[in-house]
C-alpha positions as CSV (number, residue, x, y, z in Angstrom):
1,M,-2.4,11.0,23.5
2,T,-0.4,13.7,25.2
3,T,3.0,14.8,24.9
4,G,5.3,16.5,27.4
5,N,8.8,17.2,28.4
6,G,9.6,20.0,26.1
7,V,8.4,21.8,23.0
8,H,8.6,20.3,19.7
9,D,11.9,21.2,17.8
10,G,11.2,23.5,14.8
11,D,10.6,20.6,12.4
12,G,8.7,18.6,15.0
13,S,11.4,15.9,15.4
14,G,12.3,16.2,19.0
15,L,15.8,14.8,17.8
16,A,17.8,16.1,20.5
17,G,16.6,13.7,23.2
18,G,14.7,11.2,21.5
19,W,11.1,9.9,22.5
20,L,9.8,8.0,25.4
21,I,6.4,6.3,24.4
22,R,4.6,5.3,27.7
23,G,2.0,2.6,27.8
24,A,1.7,1.5,24.3
25,R,0.2,-2.1,23.4
26,P,2.7,-3.4,20.9
27,L,0.9,-5.6,18.3
28,G,-2.1,-5.2,20.6
29,G,-0.6,-7.1,23.7
30,P,0.1,-6.0,27.2
31,Q,1.5,-2.4,27.6
32,A,4.9,-1.5,27.5
33,D,7.3,1.6,27.0
34,L,9.3,2.1,24.2
35,L,12.5,4.5,23.9
36,L,13.6,5.9,20.8
37,R,17.1,7.4,19.9
38,D,18.9,7.9,17.1
39,G,16.4,6.4,14.7
40,V,16.2,3.0,16.5
41,I,14.3,1.4,19.4
42,T,16.9,1.4,22.2
43,A,14.7,0.0,24.9
44,V,11.3,-1.9,25.4
45,G,9.9,-2.6,29.0
46,D,7.8,-1.2,32.0
47,G,8.7,2.0,33.8
48,L,11.4,3.1,31.3
49,S,12.8,6.7,32.1
50,D,15.0,9.2,30.3
51,T,15.2,12.6,31.3
52,G,16.5,13.9,28.0
53,A,13.3,12.3,25.9
54,Q,10.2,13.7,25.0
55,V,7.6,11.6,26.7
56,L,4.2,10.7,24.6
57,D,1.5,9.0,26.7
58,A,0.1,6.4,24.5
59,T,-2.0,4.6,26.9
60,G,-4.7,2.6,25.1
61,L,-3.0,2.8,21.8
62,I,-1.8,0.0,19.9
63,A,1.7,0.0,18.6
64,L,2.5,-1.4,15.1
65,P,5.3,-1.3,13.0
66,G,5.2,1.2,10.5
67,L,3.1,0.2,7.4
68,V,4.2,-0.5,4.2
69,D,2.3,-0.1,0.8
70,L,3.3,-1.8,-2.0
71,H,0.8,0.1,-4.5
72,A,0.2,3.7,-4.6
73,H,-0.1,6.2,-7.4
74,L,1.6,9.5,-6.7
75,R,0.9,11.1,-9.8
76,E,4.1,13.2,-9.8
77,P,5.6,14.0,-12.5
78,G,2.8,14.9,-14.8
79,R,-0.4,15.0,-12.8
80,E,0.3,17.2,-9.9
81,D,-3.4,18.4,-10.3
82,A,-4.3,15.0,-8.7
83,E,-1.4,14.5,-6.3
84,T,2.2,15.1,-5.6
85,V,4.9,13.1,-3.8
86,L,4.5,15.7,-1.2
87,T,0.9,15.6,-0.6
88,G,0.7,11.7,-1.2
89,T,3.2,10.8,1.3
90,A,1.8,13.3,3.9
91,A,-1.6,11.5,3.1
92,A,0.5,8.2,3.9
93,A,1.9,9.4,7.2
94,L,-1.5,10.2,8.3
95,G,-2.7,6.6,7.4
96,G,0.3,5.2,9.3
97,F,2.8,4.5,6.2
98,T,6.3,4.8,6.5
99,A,7.3,3.3,3.4
100,V,5.3,3.7,0.0
101,H,5.8,2.0,-3.5
102,A,4.8,4.7,-6.2
103,M,3.6,3.2,-9.5
104,A,5.1,3.8,-12.9
105,N,2.1,5.4,-14.7
106,T,3.4,9.1,-14.4
107,D,4.0,11.3,-17.2
108,P,6.7,10.7,-18.3
109,V,6.6,7.1,-17.4
110,A,9.1,5.9,-15.0
111,D,10.6,3.6,-17.1
112,T,14.3,4.8,-17.2
113,A,16.8,5.5,-14.3
114,G,16.5,9.1,-14.6
115,V,12.6,9.1,-13.9
116,V,12.7,6.7,-11.3
117,E,15.6,8.8,-9.6
118,Q,13.5,11.9,-9.7
119,I,10.5,10.4,-8.0
120,W,13.0,8.8,-5.2
121,R,14.6,12.4,-4.8
122,L,11.1,13.9,-4.4
123,G,10.2,11.6,-1.8
124,R,13.4,12.2,0.2
125,R,12.8,16.0,0.1
126,A,9.2,15.4,1.3
127,G,10.5,13.5,4.1
128,Y,7.2,12.1,5.5
129,C,7.7,8.4,4.3
130,D,10.3,6.5,2.3
131,V,9.2,6.4,-1.3
132,R,10.2,3.5,-3.6
133,P,9.7,3.9,-7.1
134,V,8.1,1.0,-9.0
135,G,9.7,0.7,-12.6
136,A,7.5,0.0,-15.6
137,V,8.0,-3.2,-17.1
138,T,7.5,-2.2,-20.8
139,A,8.6,1.2,-22.5
140,G,6.1,3.8,-22.0
141,L,3.7,1.1,-20.6
142,A,3.0,0.4,-24.3
143,G,3.7,-3.7,-24.0
144,G,6.1,-3.6,-27.0
145,Q,9.6,-3.9,-25.6
146,L,11.2,-4.2,-22.1
147,A,11.9,-0.8,-20.3
148,E,15.3,-0.3,-18.7
149,L,15.0,-2.7,-16.1
150,G,18.6,-3.0,-15.3
151,A,19.4,0.6,-15.4
152,M,16.5,1.4,-12.9
153,A,17.8,-1.6,-10.6
154,D,21.1,0.1,-10.6
155,S,20.0,3.6,-10.2
156,A,20.1,5.4,-7.0
157,A,16.5,4.6,-6.6
158,R,17.4,0.8,-6.4
159,V,14.3,-0.3,-8.1
160,R,13.4,-3.9,-7.2
161,V,9.6,-4.1,-8.1
162,F,8.6,-3.5,-11.9
163,S,4.6,-3.1,-13.0
164,D,2.6,-1.7,-15.8
165,D,0.0,-1.2,-13.6
166,G,-3.1,0.2,-14.9
167,R,-2.3,-1.9,-18.0
168,C,-1.7,-5.8,-18.1
169,V,1.5,-7.0,-19.6
170,S,-0.8,-9.2,-21.8
171,D,2.1,-10.4,-24.3
172,A,3.1,-14.0,-22.5
173,V,6.6,-13.8,-24.3
174,L,7.2,-10.2,-23.0
175,M,6.1,-11.4,-19.5
176,R,8.5,-14.5,-19.6
177,R,11.3,-12.3,-20.7
178,A,10.6,-9.7,-17.8
179,L,10.6,-12.5,-15.1
180,E,13.7,-13.8,-16.4
181,Y,15.2,-10.6,-16.6
182,V,14.8,-9.4,-13.0
183,K,16.0,-12.7,-11.6
184,A,19.6,-11.2,-11.9
185,F,19.0,-8.6,-9.2
186,D,16.2,-10.5,-7.0
187,G,13.4,-8.3,-8.5
188,V,9.7,-8.8,-8.7
189,I,7.1,-8.5,-11.5
190,A,3.8,-7.1,-10.2
191,Q,1.3,-7.9,-12.6
192,H,-1.9,-5.9,-13.2
193,A,-4.1,-9.1,-14.1
194,Q,-6.4,-7.9,-16.9
195,E,-6.9,-9.8,-20.3
196,P,-7.6,-6.5,-22.5
197,R,-9.7,-8.5,-25.2
198,L,-12.0,-9.6,-22.4
199,T,-12.6,-6.4,-21.1
200,D,-12.9,-3.8,-23.9
201,G,-15.1,-1.1,-22.9
202,A,-16.0,-2.9,-19.4
203,Q,-17.5,-0.7,-16.6
204,V,-18.5,-2.5,-13.7
205,N,-18.2,-6.4,-12.5
206,E,-20.1,-8.6,-14.8
207,G,-23.3,-9.9,-13.3
208,V,-26.5,-9.1,-11.7
209,I,-25.7,-5.5,-11.3
210,S,-24.1,-4.9,-14.8
211,A,-27.1,-6.2,-16.5
212,R,-29.3,-4.0,-14.5
213,L,-27.4,-1.1,-15.1
214,G,-26.8,-1.7,-18.7
215,L,-23.0,-1.2,-18.4
216,A,-20.5,-3.6,-20.3
217,G,-19.8,-6.2,-17.8
218,W,-15.9,-7.0,-16.6
219,P,-16.1,-10.8,-16.1
220,A,-13.9,-12.4,-13.4
221,V,-12.3,-14.7,-15.9
222,A,-10.6,-11.7,-17.4
223,E,-8.4,-11.5,-14.2
224,E,-8.0,-15.1,-13.4
225,A,-6.6,-16.1,-16.9
226,I,-4.0,-13.9,-16.7
227,I,-3.1,-14.9,-13.0
228,A,-3.0,-18.7,-14.1
229,R,-0.7,-18.1,-17.1
230,D,1.5,-15.9,-15.2
231,C,1.7,-18.5,-12.1
232,L,2.8,-20.8,-14.7
233,L,5.3,-18.6,-16.2
234,A,6.8,-17.7,-13.2
235,A,7.0,-21.5,-12.3
236,H,8.6,-22.2,-15.5
237,V,11.5,-19.7,-14.9
238,D,11.6,-19.9,-11.3
239,S,11.1,-16.1,-10.8
240,A,9.0,-13.7,-8.4
241,L,5.7,-13.0,-9.5
242,H,3.4,-10.4,-7.4
243,V,-0.2,-10.1,-8.3
244,C,-1.8,-6.6,-7.9
245,H,-5.1,-6.0,-6.5
246,V,-6.6,-9.6,-6.5
247,S,-10.6,-9.3,-6.5
248,T,-12.3,-12.4,-7.4
249,A,-12.8,-15.8,-5.4
250,G,-11.4,-17.5,-8.3
251,S,-8.0,-15.5,-8.1
252,V,-7.9,-16.5,-4.6
253,E,-8.0,-20.2,-5.6
254,I,-5.4,-20.0,-8.3
255,I,-3.1,-18.3,-5.9
256,R,-3.6,-20.8,-3.3
257,W,-3.0,-23.9,-5.9
258,A,0.2,-21.7,-6.9
259,K,1.7,-21.3,-3.5
260,A,0.8,-25.0,-2.8
261,K,3.0,-26.0,-5.4
262,G,5.7,-23.9,-3.7
263,W,6.1,-21.4,-6.6
264,R,7.2,-17.9,-5.8
265,V,3.9,-16.0,-6.2
266,T,2.8,-13.3,-3.8
267,A,-0.5,-11.5,-3.9
268,E,-2.2,-8.2,-2.5
269,V,-5.7,-7.0,-1.9
270,T,-7.1,-3.6,-1.4
271,P,-8.9,-2.2,1.4
272,H,-11.9,-1.5,-0.7
273,H,-12.1,-4.8,-2.3
274,L,-12.4,-6.0,1.5
275,L,-15.3,-4.1,2.4
276,L,-17.3,-2.7,-0.9
277,T,-19.4,-4.6,-3.4
278,D,-20.6,-4.0,-6.8
279,E,-24.1,-3.2,-5.4
280,L,-22.8,0.6,-4.7
281,A,-22.7,1.1,-8.5
282,V,-26.4,1.2,-8.8
283,N,-26.9,4.9,-8.4
284,Y,-24.1,5.5,-11.0
285,D,-22.1,7.3,-8.8
286,P,-18.5,7.3,-10.3
287,V,-16.8,7.4,-6.7
288,Y,-17.0,3.5,-7.1
289,K,-15.8,3.1,-10.5
290,V,-12.3,1.3,-10.0
291,N,-10.1,-1.0,-11.6
292,P,-10.5,-4.2,-11.2
293,P,-14.1,-3.3,-10.3
294,L,-15.8,-3.7,-7.1
295,R,-17.2,-7.4,-7.1
296,T,-19.9,-9.4,-5.3
297,A,-20.2,-10.3,-1.7
298,A,-19.3,-13.7,-2.2
299,D,-16.0,-12.3,-3.7
300,V,-15.4,-10.2,-0.8
301,A,-15.8,-13.3,1.6
302,A,-13.3,-15.2,-0.4
303,L,-10.9,-12.3,-0.4
304,R,-11.0,-11.9,3.6
305,E,-10.6,-15.3,3.8
306,G,-7.6,-15.6,1.5
307,L,-6.1,-12.6,3.4
308,A,-6.6,-14.3,6.7
309,D,-5.1,-17.7,6.0
310,G,-2.1,-15.8,4.1
311,T,-3.1,-17.0,0.6
312,I,-3.5,-13.0,0.0
313,D,0.0,-11.8,1.4
314,C,-0.7,-8.3,2.0
315,V,-3.1,-5.3,1.9
316,A,-2.0,-2.6,-0.7
317,T,-4.1,0.6,-1.3
318,D,-3.8,1.0,-4.7
319,H,-4.4,4.9,-3.8
320,A,-5.6,6.4,-7.2
321,P,-6.3,10.1,-6.7
322,H,-8.2,12.2,-9.6
323,P,-9.1,15.7,-9.8
324,L,-12.8,16.5,-9.4
325,E,-13.5,16.9,-13.1
326,D,-12.2,13.3,-14.0
327,K,-14.5,11.6,-11.3
328,E,-17.6,14.0,-10.9
329,T,-18.9,13.1,-14.5
330,E,-21.1,10.7,-16.1
331,W,-20.0,7.0,-15.0
332,Q,-18.7,5.9,-18.7
333,A,-16.6,9.1,-19.0
334,A,-15.2,9.2,-15.3
335,A,-11.8,7.8,-14.2
336,F,-11.1,4.5,-12.6
337,G,-9.5,5.0,-9.1
338,M,-10.2,5.6,-5.4
339,T,-8.2,7.1,-2.7
340,G,-7.1,4.9,0.1
341,L,-3.9,5.8,2.1
342,E,-5.6,7.6,5.0
343,T,-8.4,5.0,5.3
344,A,-6.7,1.7,4.8
345,L,-5.7,0.8,8.5
346,R,-9.2,1.7,9.5
347,V,-10.9,-0.3,6.6
348,V,-8.9,-3.3,7.6
349,H,-9.8,-2.8,11.3
350,T,-13.5,-2.9,10.1
351,A,-13.2,-5.8,7.7
352,M,-10.6,-8.2,9.3
353,V,-10.1,-7.4,12.9
354,E,-13.8,-6.5,14.1
355,T,-14.7,-9.8,12.2
356,G,-12.3,-11.8,14.3
357,M,-10.3,-12.9,11.2
358,L,-7.0,-11.3,12.1
359,D,-5.6,-10.0,15.3
360,W,-3.2,-6.9,15.4
361,A,-0.2,-9.0,15.1
362,G,-1.8,-10.6,12.1
363,V,-2.6,-6.9,10.8
364,A,1.2,-5.9,11.5
365,D,2.1,-9.1,9.4
366,R,-0.2,-8.1,6.3
367,M,0.4,-4.5,6.3
368,S,4.0,-4.1,7.3
369,V,6.2,-7.2,7.5
370,R,5.1,-9.0,4.3
371,P,4.7,-5.9,1.9
372,A,8.3,-5.0,3.3
373,A,9.7,-8.3,2.1
374,I,8.2,-8.3,-1.3
375,G,9.3,-4.7,-1.8
376,R,12.8,-5.7,-0.8
377,L,12.4,-3.5,2.1
378,D,13.2,-5.9,5.0
379,A,16.3,-6.8,6.8
380,S,17.0,-9.7,4.1
381,G,16.3,-7.6,1.1
382,A,18.5,-6.8,-1.7
383,L,18.5,-3.1,-0.9
384,Q,20.0,-3.6,2.4
385,G,23.4,-3.7,0.5
386,S,23.3,-0.1,-0.2
387,G,22.3,1.0,3.2
388,A,18.7,1.3,2.5
389,P,16.4,1.6,5.6
390,V,14.6,-1.7,6.8
391,H,11.0,-1.6,7.2
392,G,8.6,-4.4,8.3
393,A,10.9,-4.9,11.4
394,A,9.8,-6.1,14.9
395,L,9.2,-3.6,17.6
396,A,12.3,-4.8,19.2
397,V,15.6,-3.4,20.6
398,G,17.9,-2.5,17.8
399,S,15.2,-2.2,15.1
400,P,14.7,1.1,13.2
401,A,12.1,3.2,14.8
402,N,9.4,2.8,12.2
403,L,5.9,2.6,13.9
404,V,2.6,3.8,14.2
405,L,0.4,4.4,17.2
406,Y,-3.3,3.6,16.8
407,D,-6.4,4.2,18.7
408,P,-8.7,1.4,18.2
409,A,-11.5,3.0,20.2
410,A,-12.1,6.0,18.0
411,M,-14.8,6.1,16.0
412,D,-15.6,8.8,13.3
413,P,-16.9,9.5,10.0
414,V,-14.5,9.6,6.8
415,D,-14.3,13.4,5.8
416,P,-12.2,13.4,2.6
417,S,-12.1,17.2,2.9
418,Q,-10.0,17.0,5.9
419,H,-7.5,14.7,4.2
420,A,-4.0,15.7,3.1
421,S,-4.3,14.0,-0.3
422,R,-4.9,16.6,-3.2
423,S,-7.8,14.6,-4.2
424,R,-11.2,13.6,-2.9
425,N,-12.4,10.7,-4.6
426,S,-12.8,8.3,-1.3
427,P,-15.2,5.7,-1.6
428,F,-15.7,5.9,2.2
429,A,-16.8,9.4,2.3
430,G,-19.5,9.8,5.4
431,L,-18.9,6.2,6.4
432,L,-18.6,5.6,10.2
433,L,-15.3,3.7,10.7
434,P,-13.4,2.7,13.8
435,G,-9.8,3.8,14.9
436,R,-7.7,6.9,14.2
437,V,-3.8,6.9,13.6
438,Q,-2.5,9.0,16.4
439,A,1.1,9.1,15.7
440,T,3.6,8.0,13.4
441,F,7.4,7.8,13.7
442,L,9.9,7.4,10.6
443,R,13.5,6.5,12.3
444,G,12.4,7.8,15.5
445,V,11.3,11.0,13.9
446,P,7.6,12.1,14.3
447,T,5.8,12.6,10.9
448,V,2.4,12.4,12.8
449,L,1.5,13.6,16.3
450,E,-2.0,13.8,17.8
451,G,-3.6,12.6,14.5
452,K,-2.1,15.6,12.7
453,L,1.0,16.1,10.7
454,A,4.0,17.0,12.9
455,R,5.5,19.7,10.5
């Protein structure tokens, strides 16, 4: 990819004349030029010209709508040693994301209008992608009483997704009340499905590997029981349930059953659960310790099939950065979690595109269109009444110029030391993966050019 027709503005934006992207392949289809001006796509076609625009040669690159992550831990406020909104959104931009939902398990917890507005403003200041705070379901993530759901929804952050992620809303009555409450403003409850009494002290997927390692097993039923209960609750009150980081074949079947009933249930899968198995834990390397745990090859196959057939709606990173001292220790003392923003698209390329289970239009649907709709960031979402930006839109005239240019022919080993994230706990370190994000545009302004941050 090469750029021309002028030097970048001081902030790398090139706002004066817009951008003319030549020869890209929208959704992996035929080549086309795209003209970006004033934050929108103003023309799509062959042989476009604009003497005032900076030119970007995108020959051989796939153009996708900007990716949307429903599930990332940006850690700020409180754990800036692991990540900040600035470093996390820089990582997101390098991964092709233009919008990220920031989970609530910060310190203080994002359970009030004041905290979610702080996170939202930090995202606006960073400028690499739109940050949508996820509000806590319960005060302090303690599971005792509902948080200020209405106040967060009415705040400047316009919160629409609520989750106690990292902890399960295990009380069925409280979960029902939360589902009922968010109906008033078209909200979504995103559940971390983990029955705590079945996972007390659990360290790794329950099965052959846990027995071999002598570590407490994490049974699949602990996830599946909560998903089944919550699908029934969502149906009972006719509310929207989103299931976080699905990891088992049984969970896929339960969600498939709920969707066949027409219930308002959506689900996500992480990149690492699409590629990695519990076999990697055999050397006790805590980089592979994650919640929910890596599962079996049969589970991975079921997750891929569920994503391909639409049972699982989207890919979400569950980007969970940790400082070295929290991961480079013995397995049982190590923190759960993996980074994922900068490798997500490459992993999906490996697990879904190279296997023929999704084409690039399918990738756009699972990593942009559907997560934008679930997070209420699409054109029909409740946030649009406040003038909020639209994500997940087609690469068509009049759409916001949120897009990523991706080189599918590249092939490089993953090097976490080169990542923008403040943490290095990537399970893909050293793994040879295809693809490279060459450019990311947020409302027509490049946040990434030639694979590097534009400012």
